[in-house]
Backbone bond lengths (Angstrom), bond angles and torsions (degrees), N, CA, C in turn:
res aa  C-N    CA-C-N  psi(-1)  N-CA   C-N-CA  omega(-1)  CA-C   N-CA-C  phi
1 M - - - 1.374 - - 1.525 110.99 -
2 R 1.327 115.57 138.51 1.488 119.76 177.30 1.491 112.20 -66.12
3 K 1.278 116.93 142.73 1.463 122.64 173.98 1.577 108.77 -101.92
4 I 1.378 109.84 163.74 1.434 116.15 -177.07 1.533 104.36 -108.24
5 Y 1.271 119.60 131.72 1.447 127.25 174.79 1.499 109.29 -121.14
6 V 1.313 119.98 126.08 1.430 128.88 178.45 1.531 103.79 -105.00
7 I 1.359 114.30 114.37 1.494 120.53 -176.92 1.493 111.23 -121.17
8 G 1.360 116.35 173.62 1.428 120.22 179.01 1.509 110.52 143.70
9 C 1.255 118.08 -162.35 1.456 121.70 -178.03 1.570 110.14 -80.02
10 G 1.285 117.27 143.80 1.456 120.79 166.91 1.483 107.31 -64.45
11 R 1.330 116.84 147.48 1.531 126.85 -175.82 1.543 109.25 72.99
12 S 1.324 117.59 25.24 1.466 120.52 173.67 1.468 114.07 -109.77
13 G 1.357 115.90 17.38 1.516 114.10 177.66 1.478 113.96 102.10
14 T 1.416 117.54 16.71 1.431 117.21 -177.23 1.530 112.88 -68.10
15 S 1.253 121.68 -34.61 1.473 124.73 176.01 1.500 108.63 -63.06
16 F 1.400 116.76 -46.94 1.424 122.46 -178.37 1.613 106.43 -61.76
17 A 1.326 116.25 -45.71 1.459 117.67 -176.11 1.561 110.16 -63.26
18 T 1.235 118.64 -37.90 1.490 122.84 174.17 1.552 111.28 -51.56
19 Q 1.252 113.43 -53.41 1.484 122.69 176.60 1.483 114.04 -61.32
20 Y 1.256 120.10 -38.09 1.399 127.68 177.87 1.586 110.15 -61.65
21 F 1.372 116.34 -49.99 1.408 123.61 -176.73 1.606 107.21 -71.29
22 K 1.248 114.86 -36.32 1.530 119.48 177.07 1.526 107.68 -58.06
23 D 1.295 118.55 -44.60 1.431 124.17 -175.63 1.503 111.88 -65.94
24 L 1.365 113.15 -21.15 1.506 122.01 -179.25 1.588 109.32 -93.70
25 G 1.310 114.99 -4.41 1.498 118.69 -179.47 1.512 114.39 88.41
26 V 1.367 115.33 15.93 1.481 121.19 -177.31 1.570 107.85 -104.82
27 D 1.291 118.96 119.35 1.447 125.66 -176.15 1.578 107.86 -81.75
28 L 1.340 118.47 90.14 1.456 126.51 173.61 1.455 106.15 -126.38
29 P 1.313 120.95 78.49 1.457 118.05 177.00 1.552 115.72 -63.66
30 H 1.317 113.35 162.40 1.401 120.22 -179.10 1.540 113.60 -84.07
31 E 1.321 113.29 112.08 1.472 122.17 177.50 1.594 110.41 63.60
32 K 1.385 116.62 26.23 1.486 120.65 170.27 1.460 106.03 -141.32
33 E 1.293 117.25 165.94 1.480 124.10 178.27 1.512 109.30 -88.23
34 G 1.389 114.66 126.39 1.479 119.17 177.61 1.626 107.69 -112.90
35 M 1.270 114.74 -177.20 1.472 118.33 175.59 1.472 113.20 -60.19
36 D 1.307 118.03 -36.79 1.460 120.33 -175.07 1.551 110.78 -100.02
37 G 1.293 120.86 -4.79 1.464 122.64 -176.35 1.482 112.62 135.41
38 S 1.370 116.18 -141.81 1.493 121.67 -175.83 1.525 112.38 -160.42
39 V 1.316 116.82 151.60 1.491 121.33 161.16 1.435 105.08 -107.44
40 N 1.406 112.02 117.37 1.462 117.35 -171.94 1.599 110.01 -160.69
41 W 1.333 115.52 111.68 1.457 118.23 178.13 1.430 114.69 -63.51
42 R 1.425 117.66 -28.22 1.411 118.29 -176.08 1.591 116.86 -72.88
43 I 1.321 114.13 -14.29 1.487 117.03 178.05 1.514 110.95 -86.31
44 T 1.307 120.44 -1.44 1.450 124.01 -171.47 1.485 107.99 -47.55
45 P 1.429 119.98 -56.50 1.394 120.32 -173.27 1.538 112.90 -73.88
46 K 1.348 120.60 -1.54 1.472 120.85 -172.44 1.484 115.27 -118.51
47 V 1.323 116.95 -2.67 1.491 117.90 -175.86 1.552 107.89 -75.00
48 R 1.385 111.71 159.97 1.526 114.26 -178.68 1.595 104.84 -124.93
49 R 1.285 108.44 112.50 1.467 120.91 -179.30 1.577 109.12 -56.45
50 D 1.290 115.83 -40.73 1.505 117.25 -177.43 1.588 114.71 -73.76
51 K 1.391 115.93 -14.73 1.414 118.02 -179.07 1.528 112.00 -100.59
52 D 1.354 116.36 -41.43 1.377 119.51 -170.54 1.596 110.96 -123.15
53 F 1.317 117.90 170.90 1.535 121.25 174.53 1.487 106.64 -94.96
54 I 1.336 117.60 124.10 1.443 124.56 -171.38 1.553 110.59 -114.98
55 I 1.320 114.01 123.98 1.461 119.19 176.44 1.482 110.75 -109.42
56 H 1.277 117.90 128.62 1.466 118.27 -179.14 1.573 108.12 -96.16
57 L 1.273 116.96 113.46 1.475 123.95 -178.06 1.519 108.93 -87.31
58 V 1.360 120.89 127.57 1.420 121.99 -179.92 1.547 106.44 -125.27
59 R 1.342 113.49 158.70 1.500 121.04 175.37 1.529 102.55 -135.87
60 N 1.334 110.62 148.66 1.527 116.72 175.54 1.470 110.07 -50.86
61 P 1.347 116.58 123.83 1.494 116.46 -177.79 1.478 115.74 -61.47
62 Y 1.358 117.79 -20.34 1.438 120.90 -176.39 1.565 108.12 -78.22
63 N 1.354 117.02 -10.63 1.481 121.38 174.12 1.518 109.61 -109.98
64 A 1.358 115.55 -37.78 1.492 118.62 -179.49 1.577 113.73 -65.81
65 I 1.292 113.51 -45.12 1.476 115.04 -171.93 1.544 114.13 -67.63
66 P 1.353 119.66 -36.75 1.479 116.63 173.59 1.576 110.99 -66.85
67 S 1.240 117.25 -33.53 1.506 120.54 178.04 1.521 113.67 -68.58
68 M 1.442 116.31 -23.92 1.429 118.40 179.20 1.518 114.38 -72.56
69 Q 1.340 115.96 -7.14 1.518 119.79 176.79 1.465 109.83 -64.74
70 T 1.419 120.89 -15.85 1.429 124.31 178.70 1.535 114.19 -87.19
71 I 1.306 114.98 -0.32 1.498 119.72 -178.00 1.504 108.53 -66.45
72 M 1.377 116.93 138.17 1.461 123.21 -173.98 1.582 109.66 -86.98
73 S 1.279 118.34 159.19 1.419 124.01 -176.10 1.605 113.15 -59.29
74 A 1.275 116.21 -34.82 1.416 120.61 -179.13 1.534 110.00 -67.89
75 S 1.326 117.86 -31.12 1.459 120.22 179.55 1.581 107.30 -75.29
76 W 1.336 117.93 -36.24 1.473 121.33 176.34 1.543 110.81 -60.32
77 K 1.415 115.04 -41.38 1.440 115.24 177.21 1.517 113.91 -65.71
78 Y 1.375 115.39 -35.86 1.412 115.76 176.44 1.535 114.34 -62.59
79 M 1.415 113.29 -41.80 1.472 115.62 -179.04 1.507 110.08 -63.62
80 Q 1.229 119.80 -38.70 1.490 123.64 -179.05 1.585 113.58 -61.85
81 K 1.221 117.63 -10.25 1.480 119.41 171.35 1.566 112.00 -79.31
82 Y 1.317 111.99 -16.53 1.547 113.52 -174.84 1.591 112.05 -124.32
83 I 1.364 117.51 -20.72 1.425 121.43 177.00 1.503 115.65 -131.40
84 S 1.278 118.39 156.57 1.380 116.79 178.26 1.529 111.98 -86.23
85 I 1.323 118.13 129.01 1.470 124.77 177.13 1.512 105.53 -120.93
86 P 1.272 121.21 93.02 1.417 123.86 -177.95 1.536 113.09 -57.66
87 A 1.297 116.86 134.35 1.445 121.41 -178.40 1.497 115.46 -62.00
88 E 1.363 118.31 -25.75 1.458 119.45 179.91 1.609 115.61 -76.01
89 L 1.334 115.49 -4.76 1.430 120.92 179.67 1.540 108.87 -70.42
90 N 1.316 118.66 136.18 1.470 114.08 165.62 1.453 111.58 -79.38
91 Y 1.323 117.73 -173.57 1.525 120.27 -167.77 1.571 106.95 -64.46
92 Q 1.382 116.42 -45.64 1.465 119.14 -177.34 1.532 109.07 -67.40
93 G 1.270 119.55 -41.10 1.419 122.13 173.72 1.576 114.74 -57.86
94 R 1.312 114.06 -36.60 1.445 124.04 178.41 1.595 106.62 -65.24
95 C 1.335 117.41 -42.93 1.426 120.57 179.43 1.497 111.95 -64.55
96 L 1.365 115.46 -44.78 1.438 122.18 174.88 1.511 112.48 -58.06
97 N 1.307 117.84 -47.73 1.479 125.15 177.28 1.575 108.00 -58.15
98 Y 1.293 119.13 -47.58 1.411 120.06 177.39 1.473 117.38 -55.75
99 W 1.395 111.28 -48.47 1.456 116.91 179.70 1.509 112.80 -54.78
100 V 1.353 111.58 -49.77 1.535 117.45 177.41 1.513 112.84 -61.59
101 K 1.302 119.53 -57.44 1.405 121.42 -170.74 1.490 113.96 -66.98
102 W 1.329 116.78 -41.72 1.487 120.87 -178.01 1.569 110.46 -66.94
103 N 1.336 114.24 -40.72 1.484 115.37 177.15 1.530 110.98 -66.44
104 Q 1.350 115.60 -37.61 1.534 115.22 172.60 1.450 111.92 -54.78
105 L 1.312 118.82 -43.85 1.382 127.94 -179.38 1.506 112.36 -59.20
106 A 1.345 114.60 -47.52 1.485 124.79 176.65 1.573 111.22 -61.65
107 E 1.255 119.69 -38.29 1.500 127.89 -174.87 1.512 104.33 -61.97
108 K 1.358 120.08 -39.40 1.460 121.45 -175.03 1.624 112.90 -62.39
109 S 1.344 111.87 -26.84 1.479 112.76 -171.29 1.488 114.84 -109.78
110 A 1.379 116.52 -15.57 1.465 122.48 -170.24 1.560 110.64 -77.19
111 H 1.344 112.55 146.81 1.453 119.64 171.52 1.542 108.83 -89.55
112 I 1.265 115.44 -37.11 1.458 120.70 177.99 1.566 111.96 -137.94
113 R 1.304 115.29 164.42 1.450 120.13 174.28 1.437 108.32 -117.29
114 L 1.401 118.79 144.52 1.342 124.23 -178.53 1.663 108.19 -134.13
115 R 1.363 112.39 124.75 1.464 113.80 179.01 1.559 106.90 -85.07
116 V 1.222 117.75 130.24 1.463 118.71 -176.85 1.520 109.33 -66.34
117 E 1.369 123.23 -33.46 1.367 127.00 174.41 1.594 113.38 -53.78
118 D 1.321 114.00 -29.65 1.469 120.67 178.13 1.478 118.19 -72.12
119 L 1.351 113.30 -7.82 1.473 119.32 -174.38 1.623 108.87 -86.52
120 G 1.314 115.79 1.86 1.426 121.13 167.84 1.468 117.70 97.22
121 T 1.337 121.96 36.58 1.369 124.18 173.27 1.512 109.46 -146.59
122 S 1.334 116.54 157.96 1.390 123.19 173.64 1.550 113.48 -104.64
123 T 1.352 117.49 -11.00 1.450 119.96 176.33 1.511 108.99 -115.61
124 I 1.274 114.00 113.42 1.486 123.10 -175.18 1.535 113.69 -114.15
125 N 1.334 113.77 -25.18 1.482 117.09 -177.25 1.593 114.33 -62.37
126 S 1.297 111.17 119.25 1.422 115.98 -176.41 1.526 112.72 -95.42
127 R 1.262 118.79 -3.19 1.505 123.36 -179.03 1.507 108.16 -70.01
128 K 1.287 112.68 148.58 1.460 122.85 174.82 1.539 110.62 -62.39
129 K 1.351 118.31 149.51 1.443 115.34 -176.41 1.534 115.74 -63.56
130 D 1.426 115.78 -21.44 1.440 117.35 175.58 1.492 114.83 -74.95
131 K 1.295 116.99 -6.34 1.576 118.81 176.29 1.543 108.79 -96.75
132 K 1.267 111.32 72.14 1.511 117.79 178.38 1.540 108.54 -80.23
133 Y 1.304 117.27 160.48 1.429 124.06 175.34 1.466 110.66 -135.36
134 K 1.353 116.25 159.08 1.401 122.35 -177.76 1.510 112.05 -71.43
135 Q 1.363 114.57 148.74 1.481 119.03 175.07 1.523 106.52 -67.43
136 I 1.389 110.29 138.63 1.452 118.17 178.69 1.496 107.78 -78.07
137 D 1.385 115.55 139.67 1.441 122.30 174.72 1.477 105.42 -97.20
138 W 1.356 114.88 87.34 1.498 119.77 179.51 1.544 114.94 -57.22
139 D 1.307 116.07 -39.99 1.516 118.35 -177.79 1.555 106.40 -66.74
140 Y 1.300 119.39 -36.48 1.465 122.79 176.59 1.561 107.74 -61.38
141 L 1.327 114.15 -52.38 1.485 118.26 -177.14 1.556 110.13 -56.10
142 R 1.367 112.22 -47.80 1.504 115.88 -178.22 1.475 115.08 -62.14
143 S 1.338 117.15 -37.39 1.458 118.66 179.16 1.571 114.61 -79.62
144 T 1.351 115.31 -35.98 1.439 122.55 -179.96 1.527 115.48 -73.07
145 Y 1.283 112.35 -46.44 1.433 121.76 -169.94 1.576 105.60 -118.36
146 K 1.313 121.85 55.96 1.384 125.77 -165.25 1.577 111.72 -60.44
147 D 1.324 116.63 -50.00 1.487 119.04 -179.81 1.515 112.96 -58.70
148 L 1.360 111.72 -50.99 1.510 117.05 -178.30 1.569 110.24 -64.81
149 F 1.303 118.65 -39.46 1.472 118.12 174.65 1.459 109.49 -63.23
150 N 1.284 122.49 -47.68 1.505 121.15 178.56 1.473 113.98 -56.45
151 L 1.390 116.90 -38.34 1.422 122.01 175.33 1.552 113.99 -61.73
152 M 1.325 112.89 -37.47 1.505 119.89 179.67 1.553 106.82 -69.59
153 V 1.241 119.48 -38.93 1.478 120.72 179.83 1.520 109.44 -69.22
154 T 1.332 120.69 -37.18 1.435 124.42 175.31 1.493 109.90 -62.66
155 M 1.261 119.89 -47.66 1.434 125.29 -177.53 1.467 109.02 -67.43
156 A 1.375 119.63 -42.96 1.413 121.34 176.80 1.534 114.47 -55.92
157 K 1.281 115.66 -41.47 1.478 124.00 177.06 1.463 109.47 -64.29
158 K 1.332 120.21 -47.66 1.359 129.11 177.98 1.615 110.53 -55.26
159 Y 1.357 114.41 -39.89 1.445 119.61 178.42 1.516 114.02 -81.66
160 G 1.361 116.39 2.18 1.457 118.70 178.10 1.514 114.94 93.38
161 Y 1.276 121.86 12.71 1.426 124.46 179.18 1.488 109.90 -98.83
162 K 1.424 114.22 152.50 1.460 118.54 176.12 1.437 106.69 -79.09
163 A 1.381 117.66 142.80 1.417 125.64 178.01 1.554 109.77 -79.59
164 K 1.280 118.93 122.57 1.457 121.03 170.98 1.523 110.00 -111.32
165 Y 1.269 116.21 159.55 1.485 124.12 178.24 1.540 114.56 51.47
166 A 1.356 112.65 24.41 1.515 115.65 175.95 1.558 110.05 -91.33
167 K 1.308 114.62 144.40 1.427 120.56 174.51 1.439 112.83 -127.13
């Protein structure tokens, strides 16, 4: 039997999606293997489209990217095995780069795309309140990382999100 794997960027609602599927009676634990599969950003580069059913989970980049500032260094090292993260990027640029490149990676394997916001909630952030992150300077990202920023805007539109801060 084919399993279901929900992939995409970390900080894109994977914990929320796990609970959503659990409420439906589908065993897709967060970052563990369940009877029906898993919800796990780390398996994005490893899933097999021909073997399993792959769902690409996305979150509005204007919400996901600020949240990505809480990603730990071990996770950044893991990502660098599969995507280029140029050393000259500052931390916000790194988050922008990750959102673009990891979603591009997920697109290659996915059968369908699912927007986490369409699962019926406006509050997706699972981080504790003491895990605050800095406000993103979108004008800075747009001017400093123009090509990457424009690619994010294009992808956001493709995913059904309104483009903000675009020129």
